[in-house]
C-alpha positions as CSV (number, residue, x, y, z in Angstrom):
1,M,56.4,121.1,114.6
2,T,56.6,121.4,110.7
3,I,59.7,121.3,108.9
4,S,59.2,122.4,105.0
5,D,62.6,120.4,103.9
6,P,63.2,117.6,105.7
7,S,67.1,117.8,104.2
8,A,67.9,120.5,106.6
9,R,67.2,118.1,109.5
10,S,69.6,116.1,110.9
11,S,69.5,113.5,113.4
12,R,72.7,111.9,115.4
13,V,72.7,108.2,116.6
14,P,75.2,107.8,119.1
15,G,74.2,104.1,120.1
16,Y,75.7,100.9,118.4
17,L,72.5,98.9,118.1
18,D,70.6,102.3,116.8
19,G,73.5,102.4,114.6
20,R,73.1,99.4,113.2
21,A,69.4,99.5,112.6
22,V,69.6,102.8,110.8
23,L,72.7,101.0,108.6
24,D,70.7,97.6,108.2
25,Q,68.0,99.9,106.7
26,P,67.1,99.7,102.9
27,L,65.5,103.1,102.9
28,L,68.2,104.6,104.6
29,V,71.1,105.4,101.9
30,P,74.4,107.2,101.3
31,E,73.8,110.8,100.4
32,P,74.0,110.7,96.9
33,A,76.4,112.7,94.8
34,A,75.1,115.9,93.2
35,D,73.2,115.4,90.1
36,A,75.2,114.2,87.3
37,A,73.1,113.3,84.1
38,E,74.9,115.6,81.8
39,A,78.8,114.8,83.0
40,P,80.7,112.9,80.4
41,A,82.2,109.4,81.3
42,G,85.5,110.2,82.5
43,S,84.7,113.1,84.5
44,L,84.6,113.4,88.5
45,A,80.9,114.2,88.7
46,W,80.5,111.0,86.1
47,L,82.8,108.9,88.9
48,R,80.7,109.9,91.9
49,A,77.4,109.1,90.0
50,T,78.3,105.8,88.6
51,V,80.0,104.3,91.8
52,A,78.0,101.9,94.3
53,R,79.3,103.9,97.1
54,F,76.9,107.1,96.4
55,T,74.1,105.1,94.6
56,G,71.0,104.8,96.5
57,D,68.2,103.0,93.9
58,A,68.6,99.5,95.2
59,Q,68.6,97.9,91.9
60,A,71.4,100.0,90.8
61,H,73.6,99.7,93.7
62,A,73.5,95.7,93.4
63,R,74.7,96.0,90.2
64,R,77.6,98.2,90.8
65,R,78.4,96.6,93.7
66,A,78.7,93.2,92.2
67,H,81.0,94.5,89.8
68,A,82.8,95.8,92.5
69,M,83.0,92.3,94.2
70,V,84.7,90.7,91.0
71,Q,87.5,93.3,91.3
72,L,88.1,92.7,95.3
73,A,87.7,88.6,94.4
74,R,91.1,89.4,92.8
75,L,92.7,90.8,95.8
76,D,94.3,87.8,98.1
77,P,94.4,89.8,101.5
78,R,97.7,87.4,102.4
79,E,99.4,89.0,99.3
80,L,98.5,92.9,99.9
81,R,99.6,92.1,103.7
82,W,102.7,90.8,102.2
83,A,103.2,93.7,99.5
84,A,102.4,96.3,102.0
85,A,105.0,94.8,104.6
86,G,107.8,94.8,102.3
87,S,107.2,98.0,100.3
88,A,109.6,101.2,101.1
89,V,109.5,103.6,104.0
90,G,109.4,107.0,103.3
91,A,106.6,107.6,100.7
92,D,103.1,108.5,101.2
93,D,100.8,105.5,102.6
94,R,98.1,106.6,100.3
95,H,100.3,106.3,97.4
96,T,101.6,102.8,98.8
97,V,98.0,101.5,98.7
98,V,96.9,102.3,95.6
99,R,100.0,101.4,94.3
100,I,99.8,98.0,95.5
101,L,96.3,97.6,94.7
102,A,97.1,98.7,91.2
103,D,99.6,96.4,90.6
104,Q,97.8,93.2,91.9
105,L,94.9,94.3,89.9
106,G,97.4,94.1,87.2
107,L,96.6,97.5,85.7
108,P,99.4,99.2,83.7
109,D,102.0,101.7,85.4
110,P,100.9,101.1,89.0
111,E,102.8,104.7,89.9
112,A,100.7,106.5,87.5
113,V,98.0,104.8,88.6
114,A,98.7,106.0,92.3
115,D,99.2,109.4,91.5
116,A,96.1,109.8,89.6
117,V,93.9,108.5,92.5
118,L,95.3,111.0,94.6
119,T,94.3,113.9,92.4
120,V,90.6,112.3,92.4
121,S,90.6,111.5,96.3
122,A,90.8,115.1,96.7
123,G,87.4,115.6,95.4
124,Y,85.7,112.1,95.5
125,F,83.8,112.6,99.0
126,C,83.0,116.4,98.8
127,G,83.4,117.4,95.4
128,D,84.5,121.1,96.9
129,L,87.2,121.9,94.5
130,T,88.5,124.9,92.5
131,P,87.9,124.7,88.7
132,A,91.6,124.1,88.8
133,Q,91.3,120.9,91.2
134,V,88.1,120.0,88.8
135,K,89.7,120.2,85.8
136,A,93.3,117.9,87.2
137,A,90.5,115.3,88.8
138,D,88.5,115.1,85.6
139,E,91.8,114.3,83.4
140,A,92.9,111.7,86.1
141,V,89.5,110.2,86.2
142,A,89.7,109.5,82.6
143,S,93.5,108.6,82.5
144,L,92.3,105.9,85.1
145,L,89.6,104.6,82.6
146,T,91.9,104.1,79.9
147,R,93.6,101.8,82.1
148,T,90.8,100.0,83.6
149,A,88.1,100.1,81.4
150,R,88.3,97.5,78.1
151,K,85.7,98.9,76.4
152,D,83.3,101.8,75.7
153,S,80.0,100.2,76.4
154,A,78.0,101.2,79.4
155,E,78.5,98.2,81.2
156,D,82.0,98.2,81.1
157,L,82.1,101.7,81.7
158,E,80.6,101.2,84.9
159,A,82.2,98.5,86.0
160,A,85.4,100.2,85.2
161,A,84.3,103.0,87.6
162,Q,83.6,100.2,90.5
163,G,87.2,99.5,90.4
164,I,88.7,103.2,90.2
165,G,85.8,103.8,93.4
166,L,87.6,101.2,95.1
167,L,91.2,102.4,94.8
168,V,89.9,105.6,95.8
169,Q,87.9,104.9,98.8
170,A,90.7,102.5,99.9
171,C,93.6,105.6,99.5
172,D,92.7,107.7,102.7
173,A,90.7,105.7,104.8
174,T,93.3,103.0,104.9
175,A,96.3,105.3,105.2
176,R,94.4,107.2,108.0
177,L,93.8,103.7,109.7
178,V,97.6,103.5,110.0
179,E,98.2,107.1,110.7
180,H,95.6,106.6,113.7
181,A,97.4,103.2,114.9
182,R,101.2,104.8,114.8
183,R,99.3,107.6,116.9
184,A,97.8,104.8,119.2
185,T,101.3,103.4,120.0
186,P,103.8,106.4,120.0
187,D,106.5,104.4,121.0
188,G,106.3,101.6,118.5
189,L,104.1,98.8,118.1
190,P,103.7,96.6,121.5
191,P,104.5,92.8,120.6
192,G,101.5,91.1,119.7
193,D,98.7,90.9,117.7
194,T,98.6,93.7,115.3
195,D,95.1,92.4,114.7
196,A,93.5,93.4,118.2
197,L,95.2,97.1,117.9
198,L,93.7,97.5,114.5
199,A,90.2,96.4,116.2
200,E,90.5,98.9,119.4
201,V,91.8,101.6,116.9
202,L,88.6,100.9,114.8
203,R,86.3,101.5,117.7
204,Q,88.3,104.4,119.4
205,D,89.9,106.3,116.7
206,P,88.5,105.1,113.6
207,P,89.4,106.8,109.8
208,V,85.5,107.3,109.7
209,T,83.9,109.1,112.2
210,A,80.6,109.5,110.9
211,L,78.2,108.0,108.8
212,R,75.6,109.9,107.0
213,R,72.4,108.4,105.6
214,R,69.3,109.9,103.7
215,A,65.7,108.7,104.1
216,L,64.5,107.5,100.7
217,A,60.7,107.7,102.3
218,D,59.2,108.0,105.5
219,V,60.6,105.3,107.8
220,R,60.6,104.5,111.9
221,V,64.0,102.7,112.7
222,G,65.1,102.9,116.3
223,G,63.5,105.1,118.3
224,L,63.7,107.2,115.3
225,D,60.8,108.8,113.1
226,L,62.2,109.9,109.7
227,R,60.9,111.6,107.0
228,A,61.7,110.9,103.2
229,G,64.9,113.6,102.2
230,E,65.8,114.0,106.0
231,V,69.6,112.7,107.0
232,V,70.7,110.7,109.9
233,V,73.8,110.8,111.3
234,I,75.7,107.7,112.8
235,D,78.5,108.7,115.5
236,V,81.1,105.7,115.0
237,I,83.3,106.7,117.3
238,A,80.4,106.8,120.3
239,A,78.9,103.8,118.4
240,G,82.4,102.1,119.3
241,S,82.2,103.4,122.9
242,D,78.9,101.7,123.5
243,V,80.3,98.6,122.6
244,S,83.2,99.1,124.4
245,A,81.1,99.8,127.4
246,G,79.1,96.5,126.8
247,G,76.6,97.5,124.4
248,D,74.5,94.4,123.5
249,Q,75.5,92.5,120.5
250,S,73.2,89.9,120.5
251,D,71.9,90.9,116.7
252,S,75.3,91.2,115.4
253,D,75.6,89.5,112.0
254,P,77.8,85.9,112.3
255,G,81.5,86.9,112.3
256,T,80.9,90.5,112.4
257,D,83.4,92.5,114.8
258,P,81.7,95.0,116.7
259,A,84.7,97.4,115.8
260,T,83.7,97.1,112.3
261,L,81.2,99.5,112.5
262,A,83.6,101.8,110.6
263,F,83.3,99.8,107.6
264,G,79.3,100.1,108.0
265,S,76.9,97.4,107.7
266,G,73.9,96.2,105.9
267,P,73.6,96.7,101.9
268,H,76.0,99.4,101.8
269,R,78.8,97.6,104.2
270,C,82.4,98.2,102.8
271,P,83.2,95.3,100.7
272,G,86.7,95.3,101.3
273,Q,87.3,95.5,104.9
274,A,89.2,92.5,104.8
275,Q,92.1,94.1,102.1
276,A,91.9,97.1,103.9
277,L,92.8,95.3,107.3
278,A,95.4,93.3,105.4
279,L,97.2,96.5,103.8
280,A,97.2,98.4,107.4
281,T,98.4,95.7,109.1
282,G,101.9,95.1,106.2
283,L,102.2,98.5,106.4
284,L,102.2,98.2,110.8
285,E,104.7,95.8,110.5
286,R,106.8,96.9,107.7
287,D,108.2,99.3,110.2
288,N,110.1,96.4,112.0
289,P,111.4,93.7,109.5
290,A,113.3,92.4,112.3
291,R,110.1,91.7,114.6
292,Q,108.2,90.1,111.7
293,V,110.2,87.2,111.4
294,T,110.4,86.6,115.0
295,E,106.9,86.9,115.7
296,A,106.3,84.8,112.4
297,V,108.4,82.2,114.5
298,A,106.6,82.8,117.6
299,R,103.1,81.9,115.3
300,V,104.6,78.8,114.2
301,L,105.6,77.7,117.7
302,D,102.7,78.5,118.7
303,L,100.6,76.3,116.4
304,A,103.7,73.2,116.8
305,A,102.9,72.9,120.6
306,T,99.4,71.3,119.8
307,W,101.3,68.7,116.8
308,T,101.9,66.3,119.3
309,A,98.0,65.4,118.9
310,W,98.8,64.5,115.0
311,D,97.1,61.3,113.8
312,G,99.7,60.3,111.5
313,R,97.9,61.2,108.1
314,P,99.4,63.9,106.3
315,L,97.2,66.8,105.1
316,A,96.8,68.2,101.8
317,V,96.9,71.6,100.9
318,D,97.0,72.9,97.7
319,D,98.8,70.7,95.4
320,R,101.5,69.6,98.2
321,V,101.2,67.5,101.5
322,Y,102.4,68.9,104.9
323,T,103.2,67.0,108.2
324,P,104.8,68.5,111.3
325,H,107.9,67.4,110.6
326,K,107.7,68.7,107.2
327,A,106.8,72.0,108.1
328,I,109.0,72.3,110.6
329,R,112.1,71.3,107.7
330,R,110.4,73.7,105.5
331,V,110.2,76.9,108.3
332,A,113.9,75.9,109.0
333,D,115.2,75.8,105.6
334,H,113.2,78.7,104.3
335,L,115.0,80.8,107.5
336,V,118.2,79.4,106.5
337,D,118.0,79.9,102.6
338,H,117.1,83.7,102.6
339,L,119.5,84.3,105.5
340,A,122.4,83.0,103.3
341,E,120.7,84.7,100.1
342,L,120.6,88.2,102.3
343,E,124.5,87.5,103.6
344,A,125.6,86.6,100.0
345,R,124.4,89.8,98.9
346,L,125.8,92.1,101.5
347,A,129.2,90.5,101.0
348,G,128.8,91.0,97.2
349,R,128.5,87.3,96.1
350,E,126.1,85.6,94.0
351,P,123.5,83.8,96.4
352,Q,124.1,79.8,96.1
353,P,121.9,78.0,94.0
354,D,118.6,76.4,94.8
355,H,118.8,73.2,94.8
356,W,116.0,72.4,97.8
357,H,113.2,69.5,96.8
358,A,111.5,72.1,99.3
359,S,107.6,70.8,99.5
360,A,107.7,68.7,96.4
361,T,109.3,66.1,99.0
362,T,108.0,64.1,101.6
363,T,110.4,62.3,103.4
364,P,110.3,59.0,105.5
365,A,111.8,61.4,108.1
366,D,108.5,64.1,107.8
367,L,106.3,60.9,108.4
368,A,107.6,60.5,111.7
369,P,105.4,60.8,114.9
370,F,105.9,64.7,116.5
371,T,107.4,64.4,120.0
372,P,107.4,66.6,122.7
373,E,110.8,66.4,122.5
374,D,110.6,67.2,118.6
375,L,108.5,70.0,120.1
376,D,111.6,70.8,122.0
377,E,114.1,70.9,119.1
378,A,112.0,72.9,116.9
379,R,111.9,75.5,119.7
380,S,115.6,75.6,120.2
381,R,116.4,75.5,116.4
382,L,113.4,78.0,115.3
383,V,114.0,80.6,118.2
384,R,117.8,81.0,117.6
385,L,117.3,81.2,113.7
386,G,114.7,83.3,113.9
387,R,116.8,86.0,116.7
388,V,119.9,85.8,113.8
389,W,117.4,87.2,111.7
390,A,116.4,89.7,113.8
391,D,120.2,90.9,115.0
392,R,120.5,91.1,111.0
393,L,117.8,93.1,110.3
394,G,118.4,95.3,112.8
395,A,121.8,96.2,112.0
396,L,121.0,97.6,108.5
397,S,119.7,100.8,107.5
398,D,116.3,101.9,106.0
399,A,118.5,102.5,102.7
400,Q,120.1,99.1,102.7
401,L,116.6,97.6,103.8
402,D,115.0,99.1,100.6
403,R,117.9,99.7,98.2
404,S,119.1,96.4,98.9
405,P,122.7,95.2,97.1
406,G,122.8,92.3,94.7
407,A,119.8,90.9,92.5
408,G,116.6,89.9,94.0
409,W,113.8,91.2,96.5
410,S,114.7,94.2,98.8
411,F,115.5,92.7,102.3
412,R,112.5,94.2,103.8
413,L,110.6,92.6,101.2
414,L,112.6,89.3,101.7
415,A,111.7,89.5,105.6
416,A,108.0,90.1,104.7
417,H,108.4,86.8,102.5
418,V,109.6,84.8,104.9
419,A,107.5,85.9,107.6
420,G,104.2,85.0,105.5
421,S,106.0,81.6,103.8
422,L,106.4,80.8,107.6
423,D,102.8,81.2,108.3
424,Y,101.5,79.3,104.8
425,Y,103.7,76.2,106.4
426,A,102.9,75.9,110.2
427,G,99.2,76.8,108.7
428,A,99.2,74.1,106.4
429,V,99.0,71.9,109.5
430,G,97.1,74.2,111.4
431,R,96.2,74.1,115.3
432,L,95.3,70.7,116.4
433,G,92.8,71.1,119.3
434,A,91.4,69.3,122.6
435,A,89.4,67.2,120.7
436,D,92.7,65.7,118.5
437,L,94.0,65.3,122.2
438,E,91.5,63.5,123.1
439,E,91.3,60.7,120.3
440,Q,95.0,60.2,121.0
441,V,94.3,59.4,124.7
């Protein structure tokens, strides 16, 4: 059979291994944006022609992807998760995602950036817009370019395009991931690991259901013989089901979760997976700030259960040192301090001034051995403090959580901060494993 136009033919790939093979093949690239050689800088057509997402040429793609990676390196997933977990409810999740990213990147007027990105996202992937929508999108791209480009050089404009592309690509996909996770748990998130829930959603109901690749030249990959110009479609849901059914993953990259086929693979793999998952996790946790605190307490105690193996040497983290007792002290003090702040603000009083020595001081008591009895005391103390937090937060309305009285963070953001700080202090000591226990015997 002769096909005069290879681009008119497409092959569907449902299996995980074949899908990985297609995505890893450098001669198979995302379908390029329509020719925009004459498109002026600052237009939607220019953006689509300039971002790494639609770039098939290997050299140009590597250069543009490197610009994107510089931007991503400025986005700490822990900070993104905390910001998302403390964001106000009721807003469009797409808007919240972009606003947080813009704020973390230091862009002026994150609210206006988010508004512009939502306008651009309508035609970013398909480019199928009415003349009025194209005009609005062009104006939005131009406004974003003024906020992201430092110079008018070709290199700087190309770098700025990658930053805009990251914002647009995060906009819909991250919000849909959150929407699908909520759809999978209509009665509310079950206690436990949000990461596991998101991994399951990425396998069974991902925000991106298909990935298209076009052959740059004749190539054989897996069981497919593809001609130059031919399109192949990877069925992400079928590939996830293939993995769930026990498909062979022996060739997976180290540390690659099978669920992340939704993020692609190979040279065009989405580089912002950690940031997207952090934002999605935070948005899901935001729905129940009380549980943020109680689950953080549970994570602290899970690690603390291994600290009887501590060898007596303080552990250096950032510019501080920590021990099991010091970590427990800081966890308890943090819970008490911000609970006192919350209660004072609700009562219309100024919170007590901060005179904690905090982590700057390591006391003789901090250096004491951490015994099973100390662990029991920590459990009794921290579980009760966590429950007090949960009861207080659970009694507040969304309005009180998001538009909280007094000066300072909203109570929802305060809860997210407390949970993140508890993870930090406990993580400073970490999990002391079986090898540590054996050394103590």
